[in-house]
Every structure is written in structure tokens, then in C-alpha cells.
N, C-alpha and C positions, 0 to 999 in steps of 0.2 A: 928311613925318613923320620925326622923328629920335628914335631910342631912346636914353635916357640910362642907365638902370640896369634890371637884371633880377635878382630874388631868387627862388630856387626851392627847394621841397621836392618834388623830381621825379626819379624814378629814383635814380641814384647821387648826385644833388645833394642835399646835406643842409643847407639854409639857405645855399647858396653865393650870392654876389653877383657879377654881371658888370657893370662900369662901361664905357660906350662913349662915343665922341666922334663928331662929324659927320665925313664923309669915309670913307676906307678904314680899317677896324679890323682888325688882324691879331691873331688869337687862336691862339697856338701851345701845344700840350699833347700829351703822349704818348698813345699808344693807351690806351683803357679809362679815361680820366680824365673824360670827359663832354662832349666837343665836340659830338658828334651829339645828345646829350641836350639841350644848350642850344638847338640848332636846332629840335628837336622841341618844346621848351618854348615858344619864341617863337611857333611856329605854333599851339600849343594855346592860348596866351594870347589870340591874335587871333581864332581861329575855334572854340575849344572842342575837346572830345573827343567823337568819335562813340561814344556808349554802346551803340549797336545793333551795332557791329562785334564779331565773335566770333573766337576763336582757331581757327586751321586748322593742318593739318599743315605744319610748317616756317614758321609765321607766328604772331606774337603780336599781338593787338589792343593799341592804344595804352593803353587803360584798364588793362590788366594789365601791359604791358611797362614802363610808367613809374610803377608804384606805388613810393613811396619805399622804399628798401632798409632803412631803419631802422624801418619799421612805422608811421611817422607818417602823418597824412592828407595827401593830395596838395594842395598849395597853392602860390600864386605871386603876385608883385607886379611890375609893370613901370611905370616912369615914362618919359614920352615928351613930345616937343613936337609939337603939331599945330595948325596954323593960328594960330601965334603965342602959344599958351597951353600951360602944362605940365599934363599929365593923368596921373593915377595909376590904373592898372587892377589890380584884384585878383580872383583866382578861388580858390575853396576847395571842399572836399568838402561835400556835403549828404547826410547819411546814408551810404548805400553808393554814391552817385553821384559819381564823380570830377569835380572842377571844376563841381559843380552850382550853386554860388553865384557871383554876379558883381556887381561894382560898378565904376563908372567915375566918378571925381570930379576936380575941378580941384585940383591938388596944393596941400596946405596949407590947404584950405578945407572939404573934405568936401562940397562942393557938387556934386550930380550933374550929369554932362554930359547935356544935354537929348537925349532920343531914343536914346541909346546903350544897347544891351542885350547880353546874352551871345550872342545869335544874330546880331545885325547888326554887332558890334564890328569885325570884320575888314573887312567890306565898307564900313563907314562911314569907317574910318581910311584904308584903302588904295584904296578906290574900285573894287575888283574882288572877285570871289568867290574862295572857296578854290581851285576848279579852275584859274582863271586864274593865281592867285598861285603855285600849285605848279608850273605849266608855264612860268613866266617868271622871277620874282624869287627863287624858292626852290629851292635844290638841296640836299636833305637827304641823309641816309645812304642809300646804295644802289649807288653806283659807276657809274651810267650817267647821262649828261647828255641822253639822247634825250628829245625832246618828243613827246607823244601828243596827238592832236587830240580835242577834246570839243565838244559843241554850244555850250557857254558860250563857249569860246575862239573857236570859229568865228564866232559872232554878234559877239563883241567885235571881231575883226579885220575882218570884213566891214563892220561899221558904221563903223569908223574910217577905212577906205580908200574908203568909198562914200558912202551917204546918211546915215549916223548912226543908222539904226534898229537896235536891239539886241534886239528881242522875238521874232525868228524866225531860224532857220538852215535851210540846205538839208537837212541830215541829219534834223532834227526834222520838217520838212515831208514829206520822203520817207518817214520812218518812219510818220507819221500816215496817209499815203496807202496804204502797204503794210498797215497795220493795218486800214484800211477794206476794202481788197481781200481780206485774209485773212478778215475777218468775213463776207465774202460768198461767197468761191469756193474757199478752199484745201482744206478737208477737212470731214468731217462734224462734227468737234468744235468748230470755230470758224467754218466757212464757212456763211453763211446760205443760199446757193443749194443746196449739197448737202443741207442740212437740209430745205429746202422740197421738193426732189425726193424725199427719203426719206419725208417726211410724206405726200406725195401717194400714193406707193406703199402706204404703210401704210393710208391712208384707203380705198383701193380694196379692200384685203384686209378691212378692217373692215366695209365695206358687205356683202361676201359673207358674212362671219361673222354679221352682224346678221340676215340672212334665214334662215340656218340656226337661229339661236337662237329666232326667232319660231315656227318649226315645232316645236321641242322644247318650248316653253312650252305650246303647244296640247295636245300629247300628255300632258304631266304634269298639266294641268288636268283632263282627262277622267278620268285615273287617280285623282286626288285626290277627285273628286266621288263615284265608285263606292265608294271606301274609307270616306268619311264616312257613306254609307248603311249599310254593314256595321257601322260602329262604333255608330250609333244603335240598331240591333237588339240588339247584344250588351249595350249599357248598360242597355236595358230589361230584359233577362234578368237582369242582375246586380242590378238594383233589386228584382226578385222574390225573388232569393236573400237579399238584405239584409232584406227584410220578414219572410221566414220566420225568418231568424236572430234578428230582433228579438224574436220571441215567446220563444225560449229565453233571451235576455238578460233579459227582464222576469221570467221565473221565477227566474233566478239572483239578480236584484236583490232579489226578495221574500225569498228565503232569507237573503241577506246582511243585510237589514234585521232579520230575526228574530234572527240571531246578534248583531247590534249591540245589540238590546234586552236580550238575556240578559247580555251583557258589562256593560252599564250597571247592571243589577240587582246583579250580583256585585260590581262596583266600589263601589256604594253600601253593600252589606253590610260590606265591608272598612272603608270609611270610618267607618261607625257604630261598629264595634268599636274603631277607632283613637281615635275621639272619647272613648270610655269611658276609655282609657288616658292621655288628655291629650296634651300635646305630646311627641313622641318625639325623641330625638337622631337625628342623621344615621346612615346605615348605617355610614359609616366610623368614627364615634365608638363605635357599638355593637361593631364588630369590634375596635377598640382595647381596649374594656372586656373583651371576651372574652379577648383576649391577656393583659391584666393579671390576670384571674382564673386563667388557665393558669399565669402566672408565680407567683402566690401558692401555687397547689397544688404547683408544682415546687419552691418555696422551702422547704416544710415538711421534706422529707427532708434537704435541705442544712443546715437549722438543727439537726436532730437529729444529723446527722453532726458539725456544728460543736461542739455541746455535748459529744459524746463525745470529740472531739479536744481540747477544752478541759480536760476531766477528765484525760485521759491526759497532757496537757502539764503540768498542775499536779502530778500524781503524779511525772512525770519530773523536774520541778524540785525537788521535795522530796527525791527520791533523790539527785540531783546535789549538793544542798546538804549532805546527810548524808555523802556520800562526800568532800566537800571539807573536813569538819571534821578538824583535826589539832592536838593540844595543843602540838606543837613550834612551830607558827606561829599560835597562837591570835589571832584578830582581825586577822590580816594579809591583805593582798591578795597575789595571785600574784607581782607584781613585787617587793613588799616581802619576801616569803619568799625569792625568788631573791637579793635583795641581802643578806639576813641569812645565807643559806647560804654565799654567797661570802665574807662577812666572817669567819664562824666557821671556814671552811676555811683562810682566810689566817691566822687566829689559831692554829689547830692546827699549821700549817706553821711559824710563828714559834716556838711553844713547843718543837717538836721540834728546831729549829735551835739554840735557846738551851741545851737539854739537852745536845746534842752538844758545844757549845762549852764548857760547864762540865766535861764529862768530859775534854776535851783540856787544859783549864787544870789540873785535878786531877793528871793524869799529869805535866804539865810541872813543877808545883810539887814533886811527890814526887821527881822526878829532880833538880831543882835542890838540894833539901835534902840528898839523899844526897851529891851532888858537893861541896857546901860542907862537910859533916861530914868527908868523906875528906880534903879539902884542909887543913882546920884540924887534923885528927889528925896530919898530917905535921909540924905545928908544935907540938912537945911542950909548950911553956909555955902554949899557947892551946887546949887540948883542950876546955875548958868553952865557949869561944866557938863551936866547931863544933856542940856539942850545942844551944846556943841557936839557931843558924842553922837547924839541922834542925827544931827544934820550931816555929820561926816558919813555915817552909815547909809543915810538916805541918798547922799550924792553918789556914793560908790554903787549902791544898788541900781540907781538910775543909769549909770554908765554900763553896768552889766546888762540891764534890760535893753538898752539901746544896741549893744553889741549882739544880743540874741536876735533882735528884730532884723539887724543887717544880715545875719546868717540865714534867717528865714527867707529874706528877699533873694539872697544868692541861690538858695535851693529852688525857689519858685522860678528864678530866671533860667536855671538849667532845664526845668520841666517845660518852660515856655519855648525854649529853643527847639525842643523835640515835639512840641504840641502834645506832651504826655501828661497824664493825670497822676502817675506814680512812677516809681523807679523801674518796675518791670517793663513799662512801655518803652523806656530808653533802649534796653537790651533787645526787645522785640524789633524795634525799628532797625537796629544795627544788623541783627540776624537776617531780617527781610532784605536789607540792602545787599548783604553778602550773598544771599541766595540768588538775587537778580543778577549780580555781577557774574556768578558762576554760570547761570543760564546763558548770558551773553557770550562768555568765553567758549562755552560748548557750541553755541551756534556758529561762532567764528571758526572753530576747528572743523565742524561739519562742512562749512562753506569751503574751507581750504581743501578738504578731502575730495569733495565733489568737483571742485575746479581742477585739482590734480588729475583725477580719473578722466575727466572730460578732455584735458589737454593730452593725456596719454592716448586716448582713443583717436583724437584728431591727428596726432602725429603718426599713429599706426596707420590710419586711413591714408594719409598723404604718402607715407613710405610705400605702402602696399600698392597704391594707385600708380605711383611712379614705376615700381618694379614690374607691375602688370603691363603697363603701356610699353616699357622698354622690352619686355619679353615678346609681346605681340608684334611690335613694330619690326622685329627681326624677320618675320615672314609676311606681315600685312601692314606696311607703312601708312596705308591710307586711313587707318582706324583713328577716330578722334574722341570717342566716348565709350562708356562701358557697354552700351548695347552693341557697338561695333566690335568690341573685344569679344563679347559673347558669341557673335556670329562668326568671327574669324576662328576662334577656338573650336567651335562646332564643325566648321568646314575642315579644319586640319584633322580633328579626330575622325570625322567621317571618312576623310581620305585615307587615314591610317586603317580604319576598319575595312574600307573597300579593298585597300591593298592587301590586308591580311586575309580577307575572304578570297580575293583573286589568287593569292599565293597558295592558300590551302587547296583551292580547286585545282590549281595547276599541279601542285604536288600530288594530290589524289589521283588526277588523271594520269600523271607520269608513272606513279606507282602501279596503277591498274594496267597500263600499257606494258610496263616492264614485267609485271607478274605474268601477264598473258604471254609475253615473249619468252620468259623462262620456261613456261609450259609448252613452248613450241609454236605459239601463234605467229602467223605471217600475214603480210598484206595480200599475197597472191593465194589463190585457191586452185587445187587440182581438179581436173574433170574426169578422174578415174571412176569407172563404174564398179560399184561394189554391191553384192547382195548381202542383206542382213542375215546373220546366223539365226537358226531356229530358236536358240536360247537367248534370253536377254543377257546383258552384260553382267547383271547381278547373279543370274543362275550359272553362267559360265565361270565367274569368279568363285562362287561357292563350290562348284564341282572341282575346279582346279585346286582350291584350298584343301578339299577333302583328299584328293589324290596326292597332293604334296605332303599332307600329314601322314598318309599311309606310307608314302615313300620314305619319309623321315623315320617312321617307325621301323621300316625294313632296314634302313641304314643303321639305326641304333642297334637293332638286333644283330646285324652282321658285325658291327664293331664290337658288341659285347661278346659275340661268339668268337671273333678273332682274338679279343682280349683274353677270353678264357683259354683259347688255344695256346696263346703266348704264355699265359701263366702255367698251364698244364705242361706245355712243351711239345716238341716234335716227337712223334712215336719212335722214330729211329734213334733220336738222341736219348729218349727215356730208356729204351732198351739197352743202349750202350752204357748209360749211367747205372742201370740195375746190375749189369755185369761187373762194373767197377766196384760197386758196393759189396757185391757178393765176395769178390776177391779180398777187399779190405776186411770184411767180417771174418773171413777165414784167418787172415793174418793177425787180427786182434785177438782171436781165440788162442792162437799160438803164443802171443805175448802174455796173456793171462796165465797160461800154464808156466811160462818162464818166470814171471813175477812171483807166482805162488811158491815155486821151487826156491827162488832167491830169498823170500821171507822166511822159509823154513831153515835155510842155511844161516841167515842172519840171526835167527833166534838161537840156534845152536852156538854160533860164535859169541853171542852176548852172554850165554851161560858160562862159556869158557872165560870171557873177560871178567865177569862177576867173580869167578873163582880167583881171579888174579888181584883185583883192586879192593873188593869188599873185605877180605881178611885183613889187609894192611890198615884200612880205615877203622875197622871194628876193633882191631888189636890196640891201636893207639887210643881210641875212645874208651876202651875198657880200662886201660892203664890210668887214664885221667879220672874216669868215673870212680874207680876204686880209691884213688887218692882223695877225691872230694867226699866220699862217704866213709872214709876211714876203714876201708876194707870190707864194708858190708856187702858190696857187690863186686864180682870179679870179672865177669865176661859181658861184653856188649855185642849184639849182632845187628847189622844194618842191611836192609835190602836196597835195591836200586833207587827207590824213592826216598832213601835215608830215614825210613821208619825204623825205630829201635826196639829191640827186645833185650832184656837183661836176665842174668842168672845170679841169684843170691848164693852166698857161701853155704855149702851143704845141700843145695837144691840140685835136682837132676834136670828138670825141664825149665826152659827160659820163660819169663813173663813179659807180656807186652807192656808198653809204657802206660796204657790205659789203666792198669791195675795199681799204679804207683800214686803216691801222694803228690800234691802240687809242688811242694818243695823238692822232692826227690826227682820229679820229672824235669824241673828246671836244672837241677844238678846234672842229670843225664844229658840234656841237650846242650848245656854249657860245655860238658866234656866233648860232645860231638863237634861243637863249633871249634873248640880248641884243637881237636884232632884235624878237622878240615883246614884250619889255619896252618897247622904244622905241615900238612901235606901240600897245600896249595900256595902258601906264601913264605916258603922257607928260603927262597933266593934273596929277597929284600925285606928287611924288617918293616912291617906295616903297623902303624898305630892302631891299637884295639880300642873300641868305644863300647862301654857297657853302661846302659842307662837303667838304674834301679834293678840290675840283674840279680842281686842277692836279697831282694825284698822278702822272698818266701823261704829263705834259708833260716834254720834255727841258729842259735849263737855258736854252737860247736862246729857245725858244717860251714857257717859263715867264716869262722876262723881258719878252717882248712882251705876254703876257697881263697881267702885273702893271702894265706901263706903261699898258695900256688901262684896267685897273681903277682905277689911281691917278687917271687923268684923269677917269673917270666919277665917282670919289668926290668930285670938286669940285662935282658937281651933285646928288648924293644919297648917302645912307649905304650902306656896303657892309660886311658881316661876313664875313671870310674866315677859316675855321677850317682849321688845318693841323697835321699831326703831324710835319712836317719843319722843319729850321732854315734851308733855303736861301731861302725866301720872306722870313724876317726879315733874313737877311744881305743880300739884294738891296735891300730897302726901307729899310735903316738910313740915317737922315739925310734921308729923302725928305720933303719938305714935304707936309702934308695927310694923312700916314699916322700912325695911332695904334695903340698896342698895348692891347688890351682888358685892363682891370684885373680880374683874377679873384681874388676874396677867398673863402677857404674857411672 
């Protein structure tokens, strides 16, 4: 089988593709880039992922360890050549199951490969199980090349070096014989012989216990019979007490029947009276009508108070309107009066200002006329011209003075209209008028509010009165006033109350009569003559209860004894069972002897088998180890657990691997793995995976190992992952060596 490409969404691999060639493929990458992840991916694509594996301390199961880091589902595709045809294998997630889906098709056709499933894919392609593949052609991350033996690997090696039979191994046969021996002899939990011995001991004790239980059953049976006689006597006495009590019950029943008849007559009288009144409203409706009547009565004083308040509000409005009358602001609103007052005050101020200005002009003109007259007088020929100038100025000053007096009169006229002495009185009068108009408007609003409330109450009174009379006239048409309504409602409610009381009395009398009837009460009484027992009914009941309790105790004891007898078993059956167990114990002892003989024979046969397959595996491993160490070691010895011992050139005694250096141990077990590969996978070339397998090799032995791998690459595909550059440098230009193309 030759792997061509692998594409993975697996761990840190995010859709990465690795392209490979036949022969030795060198894949070099730094730490933490995913080399070991590619190796784990290859094994998972071939054999799937064990979903039953769980995380442990210091260990992560593959299903969790290789979940894609980007959160995508785990998936992968691998193309390979197998038996001359190209095959594409795909695995993907199914729900929460990693690699739960599988397909194997011929590349480019989507035609399924016959018989290939997700469970048998690796075994079908490689010809070996996962256990053999992991211990021969696959060295994943872990750092140790040591090989551990398993029954599967043992069967494979033994078959290939002997008869070819792969369905049995010494370890499995030995384990089966030990299991059989354990089931017969080891201990009480799994050994059948100790179980039989213990059961025989228990049967002997059970037989003794059965005899004791039989005696106890006889004693309790006698006690039970005596107590049953006492119980029958006390039950007869209680029956006499019951018959005596029945006489009193019958008398109480007759009295209850008489009360029931009286209650029925009273109920009928109430119903006749109700029939005369016709159909009455419900009690709740009558109660609501009484509430409405009470409301009407309570509404009358409120209406009277409302009428009084209305009259007072009308009087207050009239007084406010009279106070608001003012000839100075006739027909004006308060705002208009304020506006007029402010205008008149402004006109008053303007008139006073003009009057003062006229006086200043008069004084100025008088002074100018005098100055002109004096100046002209100094000019003797023009004396008349000075007189004319003075007269003109005097005339103008007189006009100005007259205008000022007119403005003064206008200002005084404004004050006179308001009867004011100064400007502030004008504004005060306007503000006072505004206040009085506001009070009149407020009184009008209060009157409107009171009138509206009174009208509402009057309308409510009229509506309620009409509704009440309409309600009452339905059962009392003769009513004409509220007093009559009150009386009619009281009669109706009283009738309801009387009917309710009569119904309760009737129901109570009926329940009492029925209860006494259930107790056995009858209208007739027996004339049987009975003598009262010497004990009271309480004493008889107490004695009967005591005897009943003792009888129940005896019954429980009998049941318990019978239960113990059933659990212990019948003495005859126990004796028969003991005889059966004794026979089985003898047979099991004979089986133990036979199994012991078989184990001894199996051990001897295993020694002979070891002599057949161990030399072949050891010989091949020695040849490879000698080549890897350049002849430093010549012989390798392997036991059944594949633990190795080596002999150096010139040494007499072999050395265990524990005495070797780390690099030499890795070289030893690489040789063992290659030897196992040669013996177990010789039929079909299987790709070999080595993940940093040469890390502990020195440069010389690394070269020897690479020479060996390059030679073996001519026969099958090898994937060598490394984080170092020395392997690449050594193999550069070597024929048959390729570098894996890693596309990210």
C-alpha cells in the first residue's frame, strides 16, 4: 500500500495537505508544527478513534486531544494505492462522535470499495490489527521505541514462524485456564469450590434452624386458638350492647322524623306567602335596593344644603358685581381698565412735561428780548429796532406761557376725571377696578359650579327614585312613596330570611334523620327482652381490643415463623440440596485436578513454542541491530514479553537493555520493531511511520539507520518525521528519497 495524499482538519492541522511518494519520505518541521499530529491522523484514518477512551490524569483521549483547534468538526481524507487501484478514504464527524462517518471509494468514481468499513479499514488495507501495527510499523509520539507483547502480536509471530494458525496464543489459553481455576477455587467471590463449601455449611445451619422454627409454629398455633375463643365471647357481648343501643337509636330517629315534618310544614307556609307576592328579586338585588333607598334619604339634606349654597352664591355674585361698578371704567373689563389707566397716567405725565417746557421757553424768550433791547439801545440811531425785537420776543413768550397753562389744565382735567391728587392715584384706581372685576368673575364661576353640582344631584335623585320605584313595583305595585318602598323591601328581605331559615331547618332535620337512618334507625321498635352484660360497652370494647391486639401479635408471629420457614426451606428439600452440593463439590475438585494438569502441559508446550519462534525473531533483530551499531553488537535475545538482551563483540554473557545508553536502547528496539515488521507484515508492504525515532542517535549511527531505511524504502513506503536538519542534509541527493510536500 502506498499513501499519496492526506488532508486533515485534525488538532492543529486546519485543512493542511501532505503529499507523499513511494519509498522514504522525509518530513522535516519545527516543534509544535504538527508532525506527531500527522502520524496520529494516519492511524486514526486507518483504524478510527476509540470513543470509549476517557481522559485521565496526565493523559488526554485522542477524541479530545485532536479536536480541531479552530472549532471545526474533525474530518480527513486520504488517497492511496492498494492492489493496483487508487482509493480515497474519508472520515468525518457524526453528531458528537469524532470520525463517526466513513467512506472508501475508488478515486474519481465514488464507487464503494467492496467490504471495506470504518471498523475493518486498517486490517483490510494493512493485513494486521491496530495492536500489531502499533508494535511494528508505527512509532508515534512518545519517545520510546520499546515493543510490548500482546496476544494478537504473539499469535501473529507464532503463526508465521510455525504452523500458520492465528486463532490462539499461549497467554490467552493460560488466561482462560486461570479463569476456570479461579472460578472453581480462588476465593468465595469467584471460586465455585469455596462457594459450595460455604453453602454446605449454611445448609447444615438451616436444617437446625428449621427444626427450631417448627416448634415455635406449634406454640403460636395453640396460643392463637385460645385467643380466637375469647374473641368470639367478647364479640357476642358487644352484639348485645349494640342491640340495646339500637333501641335508643330508633327513638332518636322517631324524634328526628317529627322535627322534619314540622320543618316541612313551616317551609310550605313560607312558600305560600311568597307565592302571594309573586316572583321576588334575589337577596343581593333587594340589598342593593335598600342601599339605593338609603342613598336617596341621605341625598335630601345634601340637596337642601346645595340649594342654600346656591342662594348664597347668587347673593355673593350680585354683591361682587355691584362692587365692580365704576363710572370711570364703565363697561370695561379689568384688563381694559388697566390699559386705560396706564394711558391716562402717561398722558398726565406728558402734559406736565409740556407745561414745564413752555415755562422754560417763556423765560428764555423774555431774556432774549431784554438782551436785544439793550444791545440795540447802545446803537443810538436804531433804538426803535430794539423795541421791536423786545416786543416780538415778549409776544412769543406770551404764546409759550399760554400753551403751558393749557397743558396744565389738561393734566388737571385728567386728575379730575379720576378724582385723583397725583398720577399714582390713577393707577391705583385702575388696579382696584381690575381686582373687583376678578372677584366678580370668581363669584360667577363658583355659582356655576354649585349650580352644576346641585343639578347633578337632583338628576341623580330623580333617576334613582324612578329606578327604585320601578324595582319595587315589580313585587309591590301599591307602593307610592319612599316609606312604602322601605316597608316593601323589608318584607321581601324578611321573607327571604324566613325562607332561608326554614330551608336550613328543613335541611338540618333531613340530614339528622338520614344520618340516624344510616346508623340503622327505624320508626318501629322491637320488644325483645335483653339482659345488660356485666361489663359496660366501654369495658367490653377495651377487652375485645386487647384480645384482638394479642391475636394480631400471634398472627404476626405465625407469619414471621412461616416466612422464616419459607426462607430456610423444607427440611426434606434442604437435605436433598445438601446431597446435590456434596456431589457437585466432588466433581469440582476433580475439575481442579484436571485444570492443574492442563496448565502444566500448556506451560511445557509454550516452552517448546518459544524455542521455535523466539530464535527466528531474535536472529532477525540481531542482524538489524548489528547493522545499526556497525557491528558493535552481534546477538539479540528476546523473551515472550519481547524484552531484549544483547551480547557485544567479544563478550560471553548478554546484557539487559537497562545497561545500555538511551541511544543504543532506541537502536536496539528499532531493530526489534523492524524484525517484527519483517515477520508479521511480509505479505503486504505496509507504510512505516517513524516520528523523531532517530533523535537520540549520534551522527554516525544516524547515518547507518538512514542507510537502512533508504534501502527498505525501495520495498515499501516509509514516513520519517523529524524536527532536525541533519537527516535532510545526510539524505540530500539520495535516490529514492523524497521530501513530503506539506501545504498549509
